[in-house]
N, C-alpha and C positions, 0 to 999 in steps of 0.2 A: 355708360350702361344703358341709360336713358335713351340712346340713341336705338339701342338693341332691341331693346323693348317696346319701341313707339310703333304703334298700328297692329301690334299682336293680340289685343284685347285682353282681357283678364288673364293675368299669371299668376300662379302659387309661389309663394315665397316663404323664406324661414325668415324666424324672427331675427331682431338684431342681437348681435352677441354682448354680454356684459360689458365689454371694452371698446364698445362703437361709443362714438357720439350722439346728443341727443337729437340729431338731424336725422340720422340713420332711422330710416322708418321699414326696413327689412333688408333680407338680403336674396341675389338671384344667382345659382350656379355659387355660391361662396361670394361673391362680390358685394359690397354696401349699396343701397340704395337711399340717395340723401335726397329729404325733404326741401324745398326751400318754402316760401310764404304762403303758409294756410290761404286759399282763397274764398272756401265754402266749408262749412259743417253739413253735411247733406243725411247722415243718421246719427244718433247718440243714444242708443238704447241697451238694454242688459242681452238683447242677441246679436246687436250688430253694432260697430263703429265704421261710419263711411265719411271720409275729408279729401276734399278736392286742395291741392297745392301747385303754384307756379313755382315752376324750377327751369332758370334759363328760359328756352323758347320752347317748353315743354309742360303741359298740364299733367299733371299725376294724381291720381288718385287712389286711394288706399283704402281696403276693406277689409274689417277683421270680424271674422264670424265666429263668435264666442261659441254658438251651439257644438261646430265642427273643430274650433280650436286652431283654425288656419287664417292666415293672411293672403292677400290677393291685393295687385297693383294693375293698373291699368294706365298706358301713357301714350300720350297724343301731340302732336304739332302743337301749338299754340296759335291760335286764328289772333293777330294783331290788329284786324281791322275795324 
């Protein structure tokens, strides 16, 4: 799933299902998106939650905009330099 989203920019996702594990941060086209280790908390306010994770060879950003009630993800290949 992450390889499909890599380089696509910000993409709207559906929320996790109640039966999903805690590592699932959203669903894209019905498929779960799992986050790895959180590397950065960019924002955590009453308007937005924005965090960055390292998942395998990808950086995964998750942003939830509480004003519009939608979540988004952005996936990029990680630079290991």
